[in-house]
VOSEDREN-793283 format. One record per residue (C-alpha): z, y, x; residue in one letter. Coordinates in steps of 0.5 Angstrom, whole numbers, padded with zeros to 4 digits, always signed. Example, Ala and Ser with C-alpha at 12.3 -4.5 7.8 and 13.67 -1.06 7.14 Angstrom:
# VOSEDREN-793283
+0016-0009+0025A
+0014-0002+0027S
***
This chain:
# VOSEDREN-793283
+0100-0158-0336M
+0095-0162-0334N
+0098-0167-0329L
+0103-0172-0331I
+0108-0172-0325P
+0110-0179-0322T
+0117-0177-0322D
+0122-0171-0323S
+0121-0169-0316G
+0113-0168-0316A
+0110-0161-0315A
+0110-0156-0320D
+0103-0154-0321L
+0104-0150-0327V
+0099-0144-0327A
+0097-0146-0320G
+0104-0144-0317V
+0107-0150-0312A
+0114-0151-0312D
+0117-0148-0306P
+0120-0155-0304G
+0114-0159-0305Q
+0107-0159-0302P
+0102-0156-0307D
+0096-0162-0306W
+0091-0158-0310W
+0092-0151-0308A
+0092-0153-0300G
+0086-0150-0296R
+0084-0152-0289S
+0083-0148-0283A
+0076-0148-0284R
+0077-0145-0291G
+0073-0147-0298V
+0066-0150-0297H
+0061-0147-0302R
+0055-0149-0300S
+0050-0154-0303P
+0051-0161-0299L
+0048-0161-0292P
+0042-0165-0290G
+0039-0165-0297R
+0032-0162-0297A
+0029-0159-0303Q
+0023-0163-0306S
+0016-0160-0305A
+0014-0164-0311R
+0012-0160-0318P
+0019-0160-0322T
+0021-0161-0329F
+0026-0158-0333G
+0032-0154-0329P
+0028-0155-0323D
+0023-0150-0326R
+0027-0145-0328Y
+0031-0145-0321A
+0025-0144-0317S
+0023-0138-0322A
+0029-0135-0321G
+0029-0135-0313L
+0022-0133-0313A
+0024-0127-0318A
+0030-0125-0313T
+0026-0125-0307A
+0020-0120-0310L
+0026-0115-0312L
+0029-0115-0305F
+0022-0114-0302A
+0020-0108-0306I
+0027-0105-0305G
+0029-0105-0312T
+0036-0106-0315V
+0036-0109-0321L
+0040-0114-0325T
+0035-0120-0328V
+0038-0125-0332P
+0035-0132-0330L
+0033-0136-0335R
+0038-0142-0337A
+0036-0149-0336A
+0035-0153-0343A
+0040-0158-0343P
+0037-0165-0342F
+0039-0172-0342R
+0034-0179-0341E
+0036-0186-0340N
+0033-0192-0337V
+0035-0199-0337D
+0034-0201-0329L
+0037-0208-0330F
+0038-0213-0336E
+0041-0219-0337E
+0037-0226-0337K
+0032-0223-0334Q
+0029-0224-0327A
+0032-0231-0327G
+0039-0228-0327F
+0044-0229-0333V
+0048-0222-0332S
+0048-0216-0328Y
+0054-0212-0326R
+0058-0207-0322I
+0053-0201-0321P
+0053-0197-0315G
+0048-0191-0314I
+0047-0186-0308V
+0041-0181-0306V
+0039-0181-0299T
+0038-0175-0295A
+0030-0175-0296R
+0032-0175-0304G
+0031-0183-0305T
+0035-0186-0311V
+0038-0193-0309L
+0041-0196-0315A
+0044-0203-0313Y
+0049-0208-0317C
+0051-0215-0317E
+0046-0220-0319A
+0050-0226-0322R
+0046-0232-0323K
+0049-0238-0327F
+0054-0234-0331T
+0057-0227-0332S
+0064-0229-0328A
+0066-0225-0322D
+0065-0231-0318R
+0060-0236-0317G
+0053-0235-0315E
+0052-0228-0314I
+0047-0224-0310E
+0046-0216-0309I
+0040-0213-0311H
+0037-0206-0310L
+0032-0202-0314R
+0029-0195-0311R
+0026-0189-0314S
+0022-0184-0310T
+0021-0179-0315D
+0028-0177-0318G
+0029-0183-0322G
+0023-0183-0326R
+0020-0189-0324T
+0023-0195-0320W
+0021-0201-0315S
+0022-0208-0317P
+0029-0211-0315Q
+0030-0214-0309Q
+0036-0218-0305Q
+0039-0214-0300I
+0045-0217-0297A
+0047-0224-0294H
+0041-0227-0293L
+0043-0232-0287G
+0048-0238-0287P
+0052-0239-0293R
+0059-0238-0292L
+0065-0243-0295P
+0068-0241-0302R
+0075-0237-0302N
+0080-0242-0305P
+0085-0237-0308H
+0084-0233-0314M
+0088-0231-0320P
+0091-0236-0325D
+0086-0233-0331D
+0080-0234-0327K
+0082-0241-0325K
+0081-0243-0333K
+0074-0240-0332K
+0067-0243-0329D
+0067-0240-0322M
+0062-0244-0320G
+0062-0250-0315G
+0063-0251-0308P
+0055-0250-0306E
+0055-0243-0309Q
+0057-0236-0306Q
+0059-0230-0308T
+0057-0224-0305V
+0061-0218-0308N
+0062-0211-0309N
+0056-0207-0305P
+0058-0200-0303M
+0053-0195-0300L
+0054-0189-0296I
+0048-0184-0296A
+0049-0180-0289A
+0046-0173-0288R
+0042-0176-0282D
+0038-0180-0286G
+0042-0187-0285A
+0044-0191-0291V
+0051-0195-0289H
+0052-0201-0293F
+0059-0205-0293V
+0060-0211-0298Y
+0064-0217-0298C
+0063-0225-0299V
+0067-0229-0303E
+0073-0223-0303Y
+0075-0225-0297M
+0070-0223-0291R
+0067-0216-0290A
+0060-0214-0287F
+0057-0208-0285Y
+0049-0206-0285A
+0045-0200-0285R
+0038-0198-0286S
+0034-0193-0283E
+0028-0193-0288D
+0032-0191-0295D
+0033-0198-0296G
+0027-0201-0295L
+0029-0206-0289T
+0036-0207-0287W
+0040-0209-0280S
+0043-0216-0279K
+0050-0216-0282P
+0056-0215-0277V
+0062-0218-0280E
+0068-0213-0280I
+0074-0217-0283T
+0078-0216-0277A
+0079-0209-0280T
+0082-0212-0286F
+0087-0216-0282D
+0090-0210-0280R
+0093-0209-0287F
+0097-0216-0287R
+0103-0213-0285S
+0103-0209-0291E
+0100-0214-0296I
+0098-0221-0293D
+0092-0221-0298W
+0088-0227-0301Q
+0083-0223-0303A
+0079-0216-0301I
+0074-0212-0304A
+0070-0205-0302T
+0070-0200-0308G
+0066-0201-0312P
+0061-0196-0313G
+0059-0191-0307H
+0063-0189-0300G
+0062-0182-0297I
+0061-0178-0291E
+0065-0172-0289L
+0063-0166-0287R
+0066-0168-0280N
+0061-0174-0280G
+0067-0179-0282R
+0065-0185-0286L
+0070-0187-0292I
+0070-0193-0296V
+0075-0195-0301P
+0078-0202-0301V
+0083-0206-0305W
+0087-0212-0303L
+0091-0217-0307A
+0095-0223-0306T
+0096-0228-0312Y
+0103-0231-0309E
+0108-0229-0314K
+0114-0228-0309S
+0110-0223-0305A
+0114-0217-0304V
+0107-0213-0305Q
+0102-0216-0309R
+0096-0211-0309K
+0094-0204-0306G
+0088-0199-0305C
+0086-0196-0299T
+0080-0194-0294V
+0077-0196-0288I
+0073-0191-0284F
+0069-0190-0278S
+0068-0184-0273D
+0062-0187-0270D
+0057-0188-0275Q
+0059-0195-0277G
+0059-0198-0270A
+0067-0199-0271T
+0071-0199-0277W
+0079-0197-0277R
+0084-0198-0283R
+0087-0192-0286G
+0094-0191-0289D
+0096-0195-0295M
+0094-0190-0301A
+0097-0193-0307M
+0101-0199-0309T
+0099-0199-0316I
+0092-0198-0315G
+0086-0203-0314S
+0078-0201-0315E
+0078-0194-0312S
+0073-0188-0311T
+0073-0182-0306V
+0070-0175-0306T
+0071-0169-0301E
+0074-0163-0304L
+0071-0156-0303S
+0077-0155-0297D
+0075-0161-0294G
+0081-0165-0297R
+0079-0172-0300V
+0081-0175-0307M
+0082-0182-0308L
+0081-0184-0315S
+0084-0191-0317S
+0084-0196-0323R
+0091-0197-0324N
+0097-0201-0328S
+0101-0195-0329D
+0103-0195-0337K
+0102-0188-0338R
+0094-0190-0338N
+0092-0184-0334R
+0087-0184-0328R
+0091-0184-0322A
+0089-0180-0316V
+0092-0178-0309V
+0090-0173-0303L
+0089-0174-0296S
+0087-0168-0291R
+0083-0173-0287D
+0081-0178-0292G
+0085-0184-0288A
+0092-0182-0287T
+0098-0178-0290G
+0096-0180-0297W
+0100-0176-0303S
+0104-0179-0308Q
+0100-0181-0314P
+0099-0176-0319Q
+0096-0178-0326F
+0090-0174-0330L
+0092-0172-0337D
+0085-0171-0339E
+0082-0178-0336V
+0084-0184-0339F
+0085-0191-0336E
+0083-0197-0339P
+0084-0201-0333G
+0076-0200-0331C
+0072-0198-0325M
+0070-0191-0325A
+0065-0186-0322G
+0067-0180-0318L
+0062-0175-0314V
+0062-0167-0312S
+0057-0163-0315H
+0055-0156-0311P
+0055-0153-0318G
+0050-0148-0322T
+0046-0144-0317P
+0049-0137-0316G
+0056-0138-0318E
+0059-0141-0312N
+0064-0146-0315R
+0063-0153-0313P
+0065-0158-0319L
+0068-0165-0319L
+0065-0170-0324L
+0068-0177-0326H
+0065-0182-0331S
+0069-0188-0334S
+0071-0191-0341P
+0075-0186-0346H
+0080-0191-0348T
+0087-0193-0347T
+0086-0200-0349N
+0086-0205-0343R
+0083-0211-0347D
+0076-0212-0343H
+0073-0213-0350R
+0075-0206-0352E
+0071-0202-0346R
+0067-0197-0349K
+0065-0189-0350N
+0063-0188-0342V
+0065-0181-0342T
+0063-0175-0336I
+0069-0171-0335H
+0068-0164-0331L
+0073-0160-0326S
+0072-0153-0324R
+0078-0153-0319D
+0078-0159-0315D
+0081-0164-0320G
+0087-0160-0322R
+0084-0160-0329T
+0079-0163-0333W
+0077-0159-0339P
+0070-0161-0340V
+0068-0168-0343K
+0062-0170-0346Q
+0061-0177-0349L
+0055-0181-0345L
+0055-0188-0348Q
+0058-0189-0355P
+0060-0196-0356G
+0061-0202-0351P
+0060-0199-0344S
+0064-0200-0338A
+0064-0199-0330Y
+0060-0193-0328S
+0058-0189-0321D
+0055-0182-0320L
+0051-0179-0316A
+0047-0172-0315V
+0040-0170-0313R
+0038-0164-0309P
+0036-0160-0315D
+0043-0161-0318G
+0041-0167-0323T
+0047-0172-0324V
+0045-0179-0324L
+0050-0184-0328C
+0049-0191-0327F
+0053-0195-0332Y
+0054-0202-0336E
+0052-0201-0343S
+0052-0206-0349G
+0048-0206-0355R
+0050-0203-0362P
+0053-0209-0366G
+0052-0214-0361E
+0059-0218-0360T
+0061-0224-0355R
+0067-0227-0353R
+0070-0225-0360N
+0069-0217-0358G
+0064-0212-0357D
+0060-0214-0351W
+0059-0208-0346A
+0055-0212-0340Y
+0048-0213-0343A
+0044-0208-0339C
+0045-0203-0333L
+0043-0196-0335T
+0041-0190-0331L
+0043-0183-0335A
+0039-0177-0332R
+0042-0170-0334F
+0044-0163-0332N
+0050-0159-0332L
+0047-0155-0339A
+0048-0162-0342W
+0055-0164-0340L
+0057-0157-0341E
+0054-0156-0348A
+0059-0156-0354P
+0060-0163-0357P
***
């Protein structure tokens, strides 16, 4: 049993057989059947390849030759050697900023890697003078452009007067400062990159790029979409993601969001859900409330077209909570808890992977600190989990960053290389009476052979 049910009436998922009285959310199939092809719209690179790319290219060439001469043979392809490489993309106290936090990463339809984050000017606090910065790579993450500010370069907006009690005791900046927070990109199949972000945790904006993040359109405010949630949560703070959003196979754009009020008398004080667009970002609509125990969330599309939302949560089981929807916006299932994936109260990454060529088995990857200690000073051991059955079970895990490490996001290159962009500390460095997980934003590049190798 790999799922902890939320109550005694939850679906029985033992041995893949559903309780006939309950919907089997994990075993569901759409009318279109299971989608097994690689991600659409992501052409293979014509550049010389390295590592697993070289072996894949050689295998395809050998297969084509055998069919051409009419020979029926079984030729084993050479397995890719495990590899993993790390590079620090943002480092605290560099380029005029005290801290860089809240990583996000996408790979565009043209193969450009976009890594982005919050650049915190004067303090490492969640509020204050904060900008959104981006770095670009056109060679799969080997080399990078200088960082650039990409969000909200126009008139400055007033500060949010609402915040939780614990933040009122900290330096959150003066009235002249501005928090631009929670950047989320969506890399669409047509080449556009959609960008949703917040200002002061109380207003939301949308922009887009047609040139892989070199330039951006003028932001359009979309806060009215969030106002439509007020009948359920009369929010005082809103935020997107963080991490990345997705485009479904039908073209729908999905952005996970959370909402909160700090009024202790409120019936419902927080929740997570999505906003979505069916016209490539021209207009945005609200989805159904997905989870009332959740906050920071990420989403992915499963092999049969359903959408999984995975959320940081406050449940005492200390496991990651997930819900499923057939259209990515409505009819969310009851939360289920992933037995193998720990929940320390931290943002996590989630991404679909096409799987090993020739196996016709798409995968899910999840990244998060592998600990159940909810003290922020104890965030550590960012670990990659792998599921081969649309998130029902997570039998494979590999430690990515031993020691202090926290928020993370995931992306996949056209050649199958996995990119994990995460917050990392330095061994032995302590701050605020504990290990410090926020010295750098680090990019790890690795292949499935590394992930599936024995510990």
